[in-house]
Structure formats: structure tokens, C-alpha cells
N, C-alpha and C positions, 0 to 999 in steps of 0.2 A: 273186037272186044272179047277178052277172056272173062268168063264167069266161072265160079265154082264155090267150093266150100273150103274153109280153112282146115286142112288136115283131112284124113279120111274119116274122122269121127263125126257124128252128127250131134254130138254134145256141144253145148255153148260153153267155151272156155272162159268167157269174160266174167260171169258171176263167181266162178271158182277163183279166178285171179283176185277178185275183190275181197272175197272171204278168206282165201287161204294165204295169199301173199301179201297183200297190202291192207293194213288196217287204217292208215291214215291217207286220205285222198290227196293231200297237198304233195305227197311224194312224187306224184306224176311229173311235176315240173322238173324236179331233179333228174328224173330218169330221161326225160325228153332232151334237156339241155346237155346232160352227160353223153348221151348217144351222139349229139351233134359234135361235142368236143372229141369223143373217140373217133369219130369219122375224119375229123380234121387231123388228129394226131397220127392216124394210120396213113393219111396222105404225106405228112411230113416224113414218116418213116420210109415210105416208098421213095420219096425224093432223095433221101439221104443214102438209100441203097442203089440209087440209079435206075430204079424201076419206073420212075416218073420223071419225065424230063420237060414237062410243060411249065407254063408260068404259074407260079403259086398265087400271086396276087394277094388281095385282102382276105385273110382267113377268119375275120370276126364272125362269130355266131350272132344271129340277130333274133331277138324275141320281139314280136309285134302283136298288138291287140287291135281288134276291130270291133268296137262295142256294137256298132250298128248291125254288122253281119253276125255277131255272136261268135267271133272266131278268135283263137289264139294261135299263132304261127311261130314255129321255131325253125329258123333256116340256117344251113351251113353250106360251106364251099369245100367239103371234104371229098371222100372217095366216091360218094354216090353209090347207086346200085343199078345193075342191069335188070331186065325182066326176070331172067333166071335166078338172080340173086334175091329179088323180091319174093319169088316163089319159094326159094330155099329158106330164107330167114323169116319171112313173114307168114306165108301161107301154110308152111308145113311145120309151124311151131308145136303143134299138137299131133305130130305125125303118128305117135304111138298111143294116142288116146289120152285124155285129160288125166284120168287117174294114174295111168302108168307114168305119165310125164311128171306129175307131182311127186310120186314116189321115187323116181329117178333123180330129180334135182333138188329136193327139199333140203338136203344136207350138203349140197355141193354148189353153193352159191358162186364160188370163184370161177366155176365152169361156165357161168352165165353172165355174171356182171361184166359190162363192158361190151356185150354182144348185142347187136341190133336185132332183138327178138323179144325175149320176155319183158325186159324194161319198156320196150315200146308199147306193149299191151296195157301198161298202167294208164295210158291215155284214156282208155274206155271207162275208167272210174268216174271221169268228169265229162265225157263226150258222148253225144248221141250219134255222132258220125265223125270218122277220122279219114283224112286223105293223105297220101304220100305222093309228092310229085318229086321225081329223082331222076338224075342222069349221072351215069358212071364216068369216072375219070378216064376210062379206056377209050382208045381211038375208035371213031365211028360209032360210039355208043349212042342209042336213041333213048330219048326221055320217055319215062312210062308214068302212068298215074294209077295208083292203087286206092280203092275206096271201100269202106265197110261201115255199116251202120250198127255194129255190136252184135250182129247175128253171125252164124257160121258162114254166110254168104259174102262174097266180095265180087269186085269187078277190077280188072286189070287191062289197061289200054295204053296205047301210044299217045303221046301228047307233046306240046311244045315246051321247052325249057331252055333258057339261054345259060350256058355254062354248066359245069359239073356241080354236084352237091345235092342236097335234099331239102325240101320244104315240108314240114309235117304240119298239117292244117287241123286243128281241133275245133269242131263245132260244139261249143260248150252246152251241156245238158241244162234243162230248165231249172233243175234243183241245185245247180252248181254255179249260179251267176255270180257268186263272189269272186270267181276266177276270171271275170271280165272286168274287175276293178283294178285300175292302175296301182293303187296303193297296196292291194293284196299282192299282186304280182311282184312289185318291188320288194316287199318284205320277204317273200319266199326266195327271190333271187339273191337277196342279201344273206339269207340264212344258209341256203344250200350251195350257192354257186359263187360265193364271195372271192374264192381263191382257185377257180378253175384255170387250168394251164393254157387255155386259148381265150382271147378277148370275147366277152359276151356284152352285146349292146342291147339296151332296152330304151327305146325312144331317143330323143335328142337332148342335149344339154340345153339349159335355159340360161338366160341373162336378164338383168333389170334394164328395161328400156321404156322410155316415155311413161313412166309411172306404173309399169306392170312387168311381170315376168313373161318373156317371149322365148320361143324355141329358136335355137341356132341351127346351123347345118351340121354341127358336129355331133357324131354319135355319143351317146351317154353310156360309157363303158363302166359296168357295175362291179368288175372283178379286178384283182391284182393277180396277174399271171405268174408272178415270181414272189410269192409270200416269203417272209423273212426266214422261216425255217428251211427253205430250200437253198439259201445262201450258204457260203462257207463261213463258219464261225470266225475265222482269223481275219476276215475282211469287214467284220462288223464292229460298231462302236457302242458303248453303253447307251447312247442316245437312240441308236436304231432299235434296240430292244425296248426301251421305254416308249417310243413312239408306236411301235407295234402293239404293246400292251394297251395303250390308249385307244388304239383302233379296235382291239377286241372288247375292251371294258371301259367305255368312255367315262363312266361315273365313279370309277374306283380310285383309290389312293395308289400312289406310286408303289410298285412292288419293292420288296426288300432286295432280292436278286433273282437269278434265273439259271436255268440249265439248258444248254443247247444240246439235243439228242441228235446223233448221227451214226448209224450202225448199218453195215451191209451184210454181216455174217454173224450168227447163222440165220438171220432173218433181216428184212429191210425195215428200217424205222428211222423216221426223222421227226423233229418236233421241237418245241420250246416249252418248258415248264417254269411257271413263275411262282415264286413264294410271295403270297399276299400278306398283308399285315393282319394276322389273326390273333385275337385275344379271348374271344368267347363266341357263342352262338355257332357251335359246329355245324348244325344241320343247315343253317342258312347260307354257309359258305360252299356248300357242295355243288356238284354238277356244273363246275366251271371249266373243265377240261373238255375241249372239242375233239372229236375223233374224226379224222378224214381218211379216205381211201383214195390214193392218187389225186389229192387235192379236192376231192368231192366230199362235202360234209355228210357224216353218217349219223352221228348221235352225240349227245353230251351226257349219256348215262354210260360211264366207263368203268363201272364197278367190276366188271369181268376182266378188265385188261390190267388195271393197276390195282395194288393193294388198297384196302379200305381207307387207310390213313392218308394215302396219297391223293385221295379224292378231294382233300382240302386244297390242293394246289389248283392253280389256274393255268391256262395255256392250250397247247394244240399237240396232238399226236397224229402222225400220218404213217400209215403202213399199208402196203398191198398184201401183206402176209396175215393180217388179222382175219380169222374165219368168220364171215358173216352169214346170216341166213339168206335166203333168196332175195328178200325185200330189203337187205341191209339194215334191218331195224333192230336186231340183237345178235349177240355173239354165239357162236357154236363152240362146244367144248373141243379144245385142241391143245396139243403139246406146246405149240408155238405161243399160246396165250401165257401159259406158265413161264416159258422162257422170257417173253417180253416183260411180264411182271417182275421177275427176278432181275432182269437187266435194269429196269427203271429204278427199282429199290437201290440197287448197287450205285447206280449213277447218282441218285439223290444223296446217299450217304457219303460217297466220294467227294461230292461238291461241298457238302457241309464240312467234312474233314479238311478239305483244302482251304476253305475260308477261315476255318479256326486256326490252322497253322499259319496261314499267310498274314493274317492281321487280327490277333486275338482281341485286341481292344474294340475294333469295329464289330467283331462277332459278339462280344459281350453286350455292346450297345444295342444289337438286334435281338438279344436273348428273350426279352419279355414277349416279343412278337413270335419268335420261334418255339418257345417253350411248349405251348399247347400242342403244336404239330408234332414235335419230337416225342413228348410223352405219349401221344396218341399212337405214334409208331412203335415205341418200345413196349407199350401195353398190348398192342394188337398183333405184333409180328415178331417172333422170337429172333430171327436173324437180323432184324433191324436193331434190336437192342445190343446184340454182339458188335454191330458196327458203330452204333451211336455212343456206347459207354465211354469212349475215349474223348468225345467232344461235348457231351451232354454236360450242362453246368448246374451247380447249386449256387443260390444267392443267399447271403446271410442278411440279417436285419440292419446291418451297417452298409449294404449295398455293394459288398465285395463278391466276386465270383470265384468259383472253384470247380475243377473237375472232381469226379467221384473220388479218384485216388488222392488228390490234393487235400480233399476235405478230410478224408480218413486219416491221413498223416497229421493234419492240424489238431484233431480232437482225441486221437487215441490215447495220449497220456493222461488227460484230465477227465475224460468222459467215458471211461470204462468202469462198469459197475463191478461189484464184489464177486459176481459170477463170471466175469470176463467178457460180458457183453458190451459192445459198442453203442452207446446211446446217442442218437441224433435227436436234438431238441429243435422244435420247429414252432413257429406261429403262423397263423393264416390271416391275421389282421394285426398289423404292427401298431395301429393306433389303439384298438380296443384292448389289446393284450399288452400294452406298453409296461405296466407295472410288473406283470409276470416276467416279461423279457428282462427288465432291469434287475429283478431279483436273481434270475439265472446268471446274468452277466456278472453281478456282484460276486458270485461264487467262481468267476473265471470260465464260465461256460460259454460256448458259441451257440447262437440260435439261428437257425435257417428261416427264411421267409418263404413259406409255401402257400401262396394265395391264388394259384391258378385253378382253372375249372376242372382239370384232371389230376390235380395234385393228390387228392385223397386216394383214388385207386393206384396212382403212381407210388405213393408211399408203401402201400401193401405189396406192390411188385418188387420194390427195391429191398424190402425186408426179407424176401425170398431170395434175392440175387446176392445180397451182401452177406458175408459169413459172420455168424454170431453178432448180429446187429438188430436193434429195434428202434423205431421212431416213437417219440412221446411228445405230445403237444406241450407247450411250455406252461399251460395253465391246468395240466392234468393232475398236479399235486403240488404241495409246497415245495419250494426250492431245494430244501434239504433231502427231500425224498424222490426228486425227479431222477437222480442217479444214486441208487443205494450203495453206501460205502460201509466198511467194516466199523467205522467210528461214529455210528448213528447217535445223535444227541439223545440223552435220556430225559424223560419228563420228570421234573421235581415235585410235581403235585401228586398227592395220594389218589387212590382210586375213588374214594368217596368224594373228594373235592372235584376231581374231573367230572364225575357223574353229575354232581350238583350243577356245575357251569354248564354242562351239556343240556340239562333239563331247562335251565333258565332261558337259554337261546332257543332251544328247540320249541318250546311253547310259544314263541313270538315270531316264528318264521311265517311268512305270508303263504296263503293259499293260491298257487300259480297253476293254471291249467297245464296238464301233461308235465309236471315237474314234481320230483320228490326230493326232500332235503334230509340229509343225515348230518349229525354234528359229532365232532371229535375235538379232543384238546391235544395239542402238540406244541413243544417248544420251538419257536422260530426266531429267537433273539429279541432283544429289547428294541432294535431298530427296524424289525420286520412289521408287516401289517398286523393289527390287532385281530382282524377277522379276515379270512380269505375264503372265497368260493372256488372250489375246483370241481372238475367233471371227469369221471373215469374215462381213460383213454379208449379201452376196449369197447365199452358200449356206445360212446360217442362216435367211434370210428365205424362200427357196425351200422349205426343209423345213417351215417353219411354214405357208406358204400352201398347200402340198399337203394339209393337213388339211381345207381347205375346197374344194379342187378335186381330185376323184378321178382326173382325167387326169394329174396330176402326182405320183402315188403313188410312183413310182420314186425320187423324191428321199428318201422315208422310208427307203429301203433303203441309201442311202449313208451312210458313217460321218461323224460330226461332224468338222470340220476345225478344229484349234486352233493358234494361234501362241503360242509361249512366247518372250517378248521379255525378253532380259537387258539390264539398264540398265548400260551400260559407265561411267556416271558414278558409280555407287554404290560406296562404299568396300568393301562385302562382295564385289561382283563383281571389283573390282580385286584383292582379297585372294585370292580363289579362282584368278585368273589367275596372280598371282605364285607362290602355292604350287604350282600346277600346273607352272609352268616349272622350279621348283627341284626338285620330286619326280620329273619325268619327262625332265629334260634328258639324263642319260646314257643312258637307254634309247631316247630318240627320236633322238639324234644320228646313229647309223649308219642308221637308217631314213630319216630325212629326207634324209641325204646320198645314200642309194641312190635315193630318191624324186626328188630334184632331177636326178640323172643320168639316170634313165629318162625323166622328162618332157622333159629336153633332147634325148635321143635321139629321142623321139617327134616333137618339134617339127622336128628335122632331116629325119626321114622324110616328115613331112607336106610340108615344103618341097620335097623332092626329087620328090615325086609330084604337086605342085600343077600343074595344067594338063593332066595326062595323062588320057586316057580309061581306062576300067576295063580294056579289052582290052590296053592298052599297058603295064599293070603286070604284072610276072612274079609267078608264084605264090610264089616265094621272097621277093620284096619284101612280098607280102601277109601271108605267114606271120610275117615279121620285125616288121611293124607290129602284128600281133595278139598276138605274144609280148611286145612291148614294152608294150602296153596292159594285158596280164594281169599283167605285173611291177609296173606302176604300181598296179593295183588291189589286188595282194597287199600292197604296201608300205603303201598307204592303210588296208587292213584291220588290218595290224599296228599302225599309228599309233592307230587307233580302239581296238584291244584294249588297248594300253598306257594310253591316256587313260581308258578305260572301267575298267580294273582300279584305277587310281589313284582315280578318281571314286567307285568303289564304297565305299571306306573314308573318303570325305570327308564328315563329318557336316554340314558347312555347306552343301554342295551339296544333299544330301537335305532338309535343313531348309528351304532356300529354295524348293525345288520343292514341297514339301509345303505351305508357307504359301500359295503361289500357287494350288495345287489347292484348299486349304481355302477360300480366298477365293471360289472359283467353286463351291462345293458338290461338289466332285469327289474329295474325300479320304474314302475309306470303308473298312470292313473291316479287314483286317490292317494296311493302309498307315496308316490313321488310328490304329490301336493303337500302331504303331511310332513314329509322330510324337509321340504323347503321352508315351511312355517316353522318347524322345530329348530332348524338351522338358524333362522333369524332370531328366535327367542334365545338360543344359546349364546349368540353373539352379544345380545342385549345384556 
């Protein structure tokens, strides 16, 4: 029997491995089974090269639990090891000292992964003792047994073993008993070893017999040695891809379509990426791409490999060229990662382009599911916008689809303003903004439906991309002013009449939390709405954009600003004006006379002080001006009070305001209840 220390160092390597290399204890099973598969694959390679001429036999890797003995055993019939190889790969793993070893290999995982050395030592994360019983494939090789309890000491002795290969026996530590549970091991094998290239058996298959589940003699193979991504795409049918998707994501809806990746140069990459049906909840859809290295599961955190927007896809990527750290738990910075990312982006764009060209109607039918994904890509990655602009679509409120260029051609004649800007009108809720949409369409305008989760930031992006273009929501102004033309309609009412109407309605506007109302009078035609509520495009867009940009959060604290537009052409507004004039004439006559006198006096004072410096104006003159301004303000307040008192009893004013608020979903609570009662009374 040979006894000794592992390497020449007296340091204990195992705590270092636990802390430095492996943060997740469950990784040990992946490493153990992967080593067994590697050993089997190496035997296949030797046989293919003629260096092994023996019988291959059954090459299944077996994982066995013995809860009574507290052991987990991983067995293979691969190349095995001689005593010298055990000494080289196991005992001298730390030949240069722990610290030197870590420094040498921490950024060179590809030099270690797949070698029976470092990965093997992950076993000590969960084991109080590990044994290796192994026999080399070489002629006349003797079986040896290596044993270590986690200290630097080990024993190595000859033993009996029938046939080549290795048995790794893990005596599970007391604080890791979970790894002696069948269900736990099954879940880990399904997670990490589901697609290994060599059959892996865990226990026996069961069948229902005599009213209970009983074991059969057949091995329970837990993996698919030839997963779909390793097959030739031309030999696969749609149902093959759908079936594989159901295997990966049993509870998900059927995917829209997929991309089969297969490249040999300048890097090796295979995989299948699926487009799921995405409409919202971006974050909930992430981390569905599984990363494999030679069919060994590595991670589902693939942000470093694929662009951020592609993490919304589902599927599998497999590449031996992806640089991982020693424990395979995260990516290292490497030029290949950028190449792979660029390649995947190009393949996704090419696939979308080909689908668009091959069957546009089918592409349009998928657009509502694709839009969020494509918008996200165009927003987050410049080169994707350049590829996507030819197949990205716009949908109008009639359900028709257009490419960017097609829509530009459609609207350029009728939706160009007096400054030469192309105006894209849009709605984000076709039901709530129905009347605004109809008013715009009545003028011959086209209205886009932009109701997606990322449409607000996408609009700002498109305004930057499109030359001399702007987007305006259809309820941002009255229809006549959505696209300003040279022939803008003039208001026939005088300034005093418009001011009086504004005061009547302004005094009756409700107090709504975080909302401000301004009132103006504009001609909108006899058939237009009598009162319309609009919201400034800029401020509304800034508030919506602030949801996506934390640095703009101050916009969320600002009140919503609304414009109440009174249609001076409408008979009801004219009626309100006439009735107001008749009802308030006597009360307003002395107030307006006094107001005119004070305004004339203020004008004379301003004229006399024009051109004088402040120090040249006496205090008496300053006081006179201030008193005159106060008198004006007082008379204006009296005028507003008289108009307000009258308007408070004018049911038509209240009904018109409430109708406009109702149209915008702003009529609630007691105000809504009063409106309903008033409506019934008016019908009577």
C-alpha cells in the first residue's frame, strides 16, 4: 500500500476548492458524471483511431445510491487509470502549491474542464471520504484503489475489479444528507446531465404491477444522447422542434418559430433558439436559454453570450469555445464571446427577414407577439435596428400593417405640417381614444395603434431615426391642430367673449389629484365635440418615458397637465355664451366699467414711467402703480366670482365638462354619480 500527501504542499486543497472554485455544492454531481462521460468518450476515440481493439460492450454510466451505507457511486466503463495515472491526475493536482495552482488556472478553465483532476475534487464539497476503484483499458493493467478523507493524506493500493473503467464512491458527509435522497439526485441529473453524449442510468425503470409501482430489470436512462440541436436541420420536421420545445418547457405555449444554429468557423456553436409568445412581463420571460458545453449543462444566465434583448428567447446554445471560469459557473471576457453574440444577432435578424419575405401574411399574424421583442432589440442594439428596419411593422387602428417605408409613403402627402415635418399620429388605446381617432380619420389622417409595453421608448427612438418626423398621440390636441397647416381656422369670437367662456368653464372644473386644467376656446366645426380634453404630448411622453429611465423620475412627481378646449362653433357653447351674457350683464356692468377704468389708468402710469430708471421713479408713483394693479386684480376676481356663481347653477356647463371627462376616463366617484342623476333629469 502506498501512502502519501496530495502534492508536495502541506496545505489542504479542499477548503480552497470549496471557497474559490465552487460556490454551489450541487455542482459536484455534474463534475463526477461529466468525468465519467469524458472517460467513455476517450475510449471511443481510441477505438476509432485503432489504439483500442478490445470489446466496447455496454458503455452506460451508472449512478447508484446506497442510503444505508451513505454512499453515492458513479461508475463508467471508459479508459480507466493505472496507478501512475492516478498519481499524475489525482495526487499531484496541487504539485505547485495551492496558491500557485489557483493563480495559474483561474482564468484558463478550458485547460482543465474535461480533465480528471480538478473536477474530481468537487466531490469533497459533499463527502467525508472519497474512493476511486479503477482499472485501465491497457493490456495487463492492474486495478487500484485510491482513498482520501479530505485531508492532504491518501492511500493507494492494488485491488480487484472486473473490467476496465472507474467507480467513484462518495461517502456523503453528515451535513449533506440531501444528496442521499433519490428525488434530489434525479432532479440534479435532469438539470445537468439531461443531454450528455453517453447514456447515464440512475436506478431501474418501474412499471405498474399488482396495484403498485415495481422496478424492472431495465436501466432507467435519464438522458438523450443525441439532442435535437446535434441533428442536421435538413433532416428535421416542424413537429421535431415542437416536441423538443415541450421537453424543455413542458408548461409553455407552443413557440412562434425557431432558429437552428450550426457553425464551425470561426468558433464552434450549435443550438436551437425559440421565439416564445411574448406580450408583456419582460423580466418574467428571461433566463430561458440553457447554455451547454459539449452537451454538459453550464448555466441559464447567458447575458454575457447573447445581447440583452435575445435573453427573451428560449432554447439551447452549445459551444466548447465559450470561455468559462474554472467552475463553469460564469463567463470570462473573451473575443469569442463578442463574435458569438454578433453571430447570433445576425442569425436572428436573418431568420426574421426570411420569414417576412417568404410569407408576409403569416408574419403579420405573429407581429403582436414579436413586436415587444423586436422593439427591445432596436432600442438596445444599434446594429439590430439597422437589420430590423426592413421587416419591423407598424399597425394602424384598422388593423393594417406597414413597413416603415410603406407607412412613410402612405402619409407623406396628407400628414406633413407647414414646417415640412412628417407627423405620425398614434393611439395607445383604440377604445378609450375612439372619438379622437375618428376625428383624425375624418380629416383623412391615418392613426397608428401603439399599445405595446415598449412603444413609448420606441416612439422616441424612431423620431431620432426618421428624418424630419415627429409622433403625436391623437388626443394631444384638437384634430385641426394635430398637424398644423397654413390654412389654420380663425376663431370668430372676440377676445372678451373667449375669456368669459374660459372663466365660466374653468371655475367649474373638478379638483383631481395630480391634475391641472387649463381652458381655451377654439373653432372645431359645428359637428365637432362641444368640449374636448387634450393632454400635452411632450409632458405626457416625458412622464411615460420616466418609467424606463430612473434619472427622469422627477417627471412622475409633476401633475398631469390637461387642456380643456371649448368648441366656439358648437351650438351648445354658443348657447352657454348667450345665456351667460344675459344672466350676468347687470352684475358685470359696473365691474367691467371699473376694470376698464383701472386698466386705462395702469396704461397711463406705464406710459409715464416708460424709459425711466427705477431710482428715477418716486415711491409715491410706485405705490400708485401697485394700488392700481391691485384694483384691477380685485375687479377681475369679482368678475370671476360672478361668472362662477352663475356657472355653478348652469347644468349645461356641468354636463359638457362631465361628458369630456367621461370620454377620458376621468369622471369618478361623486362627480360620476351626480352626472348620472343629472343625465336622467335632463331626459325627463
